[in-house]
N, C-alpha and C positions, 0 to 999 in steps of 0.2 A: 297781489290782491285777489280775493275771491268774492265774486258777486253772484247773488241769487236773483234770478229774473222770474217772477211769477207771470203766468200767461205767456210762458216762454215759447209755446208752439204757435203763437200768433205772429203776424208779420213784423210788428213793431219790436216785440221781444226778440225775434230772430235777427232783425237788423242790428239791434243793440248788441246781441251776442256776437255777431260777426265783428263788429267794431272792437269789442273788448277782447275777444280772442286774438284779433289782429295785433293788439297791443300787449299780448303775452299774459293776459289775466286768466285765471281759472273761472269758469262760468258754469253754474248749475241752473238748469231750466226746470221749472215746475209747471205742470198743466194737467188738465183732464185728459183722459184717453179721447181719441178722435170720435166725434159723434157719427151716428149712422148717416151715410150719404155725404159726409165731409171728406175732404182730401187732407192728407198729411204730407209733410215735406221734411226731408232730412235736415237736421240742424247743421250749423257750421261745424267743421271738424274739431274734435277735442272737447265739445260740450258734453256735460253730464246731464242726465234727465231723470227726474223723479215724477212719477205719475200719481195722480190722486186729487181729491177734492179738499181745498183749503178749509172747508167747514168741518172736516173730520179730524179728530185728535190723532188718529193713526197716521194720517198723511202728514200732519205737522211734525209728529215725532220722527218719521222717516226723513222728512225734509231737513230738519235741523241736525239730524245725525250725519248728514252729508257736509255740514259746515266744519269749522266756524266760518261765518261770513263777515267780511268787512263792510260790504254794502248790499242793500236789498232794493231792487226796483220792482215795485208792485204794479204790474200791467195787466193782471188777470181781471177780466170783466166780460160781460155780455153786452153787445150793441145790438138791440133787438130791431126787428122789422115792426111796423105798426101792428101786424097780425099777432106777432109774438108778445108785443106789449099788451094787447087786449087779452090774449089767452093765458098768459103766464106771468102776470105782474108780480105775484108773491115770490116766485122763483128768481125773477130778475133782481128784485130788491135784496133777496137773500144772498145771491152770488155777489152782487156789486157792493153791498153795504156790510152785511153780517160777516162775510168772509174777510173783508178788510179789517174789521174790528178784531176778529179772532187772530188774524195774522199779527196785528200790531201788539196785541196783548201777549202773544207768544214771543215776539221780538223783545219785549220788555224784560222777559225772563232770561234772555241769552246775554252772554258777555261778548264784548268785542265788536258789536255792530256799530259802525261809525255813523252811518246815515241810512235812513229809509226814504226813498223817493216814491211817492204815490203818483201814478200817471193818471191825470184827469183829462178833461175835454173842454173844448170851446162850447160844448152843448150846455154848460152851466149858465151861459148867457142867454140861452134861448134865441129869440129874435128881437131882443131889446135894442134900443137905440145905442149907438156907440158914444164914446166920450167926445169932447170938443175936437179932438185930433182926427175924428173919423174912424177911430179904431177902438177895440176893447182894450182898456188899460187895467192892470192889476189893481191899482190904487183908486181909480176913478170910476170904474164900471161895476156896479152891484150885480151879482148874479141874479138871473130871473129865468130859471129853466122852464122850458115849454112842454117837455115830455118826460116820461118816466126815466129815460136814460140820463138826461141831464139832472133830474132830481136825485137819482141814485148816485151819480158822480159827485154832486155837491155834498150830499150826506156823507159819502165815503171820505171826501176831503176833510170835512169838519170833524168827523169821528177820529180820523187818523191824527190830525193836528192836536186834538184834545187828549187822546191817549198818550201821544208823545209828550205833551206838557206834563201830564200827570206822573209819568215815569222817568222824565229826564232823557228822553230818546229824541235824537235829532231827526225830525220829520220834515220833509219838504214836498211841495206839490208842484208838478209840472202839468200845466194845462195845454193839451196838445191840439193843434189845429188839424185840418184835413191832410192826411198822409197818403202817399201812393208810392209804388215802386217795388224794389227788390223784396223778395220773400213773401209778397202778398199772395194769398191763396184762400180757397173756400174752406176755412177751418170749422165753420159751423157756429162760431162765436159772434160773427158779425152778420147783420141782416142783409147787407149788400156790399159787394166789392166796389172799389172806387171806380168812378167813370173812366179814369185813365187806364185802369187794368182792363175794363170792359172794352174800351176802344182798341187797345193793343191786341186783345184776344181776337176781336173781329178782323183787324188788319192782318194778323197772322193766318187767319182762316181764308183770307181773300174776300171777306164780305165788306160791303159798304158800311161806313160808320154814319149813323143818323142820330143827331143829338137833339134833345128837347129844347135846349137853350144853351147859350155860351157857358153859363154858370161860373162867374168869377169868384175866387176865393184865394186865401193865402196858402195855396197848396204847397206842401213841403215834401221833397223827395226823401225816401226812407233813410238813406245814409246820413243826410243832413239832420233829420230828427234824431237819429242814434247818436250823432256827435253832440247835440245839445244835451240829451239825457246823460251821456257819459260825463260831460263837464259838470252837470248838476250833481251827479253822484260822487264825483272825485274831488271837487273843490275843497280845499282845507277849511275855508270859512265861507259862509253865505250870509248876505245881509237881509234877505227877505224869505218869508215862508212860501210864497207862490211865484212861479215863473212861467211866462208864456213861451210856448215853443211853436213857431209857425214859420211860414215861408218868407215873411218880412215884406212881401209885395204881392199885389193881386195879379194872378194869371187866371186864364179860363180854360175850359176843356177844349174849346175850339182852337185855341193857340197850341195846346198839346197835340191835337190832331194834325195841325199844320207842321209841328216839329216832327211828328212821326213821318209825315210825307217827305220831309227833307232828308231823312235818314233811311227810310224803307221804301224803295220804289214801288209804285203801284197803289199806294194808299189812297182810298176814295172816302171823302167825308163831306158832310153838309149839315146845316141846321134844318130840322124838319119843317115842312110846310104845315100850315094849320090843319089838324086832324090826321096828319100822316103818322103811321106807326114808327116808333123809334127803336133802334137796336141797342142803344145805351140808356139805362135807367138811372135816375137820380133818387137818392134817399131823401133829399130835403126838398120841400115844396117851394122854398124861397131862398134867396142868396143871403149870406151873412157878411158883416164887416170883417176885416182882418183883425188878428191879435197884434197888439203892440209888442214888439220884441226888444225894445230899447234896454230894458232891465237885463235881459240875457246877454245882449251884445256888449253893453258897457261894463257889466260886472264880470262876465265870464269869457268875453272875447269871441263869442260864437258868431260865425258868418256862414250863410248858406253857400256852398261851393258849386251846386248844380243848378244851372239854368235849364230851361225846357229842352234845348237841343242836347246839352250834355246829359240830362236825365234820360232822354230817349236812346242815345247811343249807349250809355252805361247799362241801361235796362236790357237792351238787346244783346250786348256783349255778355252780360251776366247769364241770360238765358242760354246762350250758346256755350258758355264755358262751364256751367254747373250741371250737376246731375239732377238738380231740383227741377220739377216740372209744374210750374204754377198755372199752366194752361192745359189741363188734362183733356179738354175737348178739341184742342187744335190738331190738325192733321200732321202727319210726319213731314209732308212737303212743306207745310208752313214753318215747322221748326227748322227744317233744312235751309229755308229761305232766310230765317233770322240769323243763322250761322254764317 
């Protein structure tokens, strides 16, 4: 099989590429060139890369010339900071919504595409109350986005599903919960790195980790998210248009720090006292309920393999074993310690 991953230079795209390449698939990554001040990271071995803007016809021509593609995972998006949301709202909507529509229209002209998976976000629910189960459920929780990012992701979902229906194209939506782990880096497309990444970077520098609050969420380790996306992309038949991809259970950043301390000697962490400056910043002002992942588990057999301790060990092993440097500000001594 050959799979195209848009947003392929982002860490979710790279984690999925690693999974698919490990299974012997051909993978083509598409993304914008690195922004000024952003870091880049070498993709998994054997991946092909096409650079450009999905809103440009020339980029789409070059991209589909690299096909034909059996599956397409559309993960290209901008996750803005509040400042970028204020200053660049039109560009945010153009990238997240218009580019999605243009890609889907082009997919409809191509032959052989078996499925298009549009990667969306828990942000489509905003901070709305969960279903009776205490979680967001695909069938029982109406979207109520609270910021432009969630608004744009919901619009992209609906546009993609409608274009797919008009052209007989199999389009599915994967609503992704909060992700951390392998391949995460400052690409410039995200307003802020995960608190797990920030905490590990501080630990590798030898700094104390000071958290604003515990921040429980259904955090999912990147290889587990990649497994879920791979299953949605490859499944011969699917029963639903929308699938939740999340950790399945609530964990918090304080528990992640405790896991780091168990596998990396010398880690110091604490919850900040009132008014104390924090070394880890959170993008969300309030906690969100978990995504219900029953549909993904029962239909596609997905189970998360990585608990917090396993994630911490795997992340450190990956940093030591790969040439990728997701922590460019860390000292050489800290990288040696991780090895």
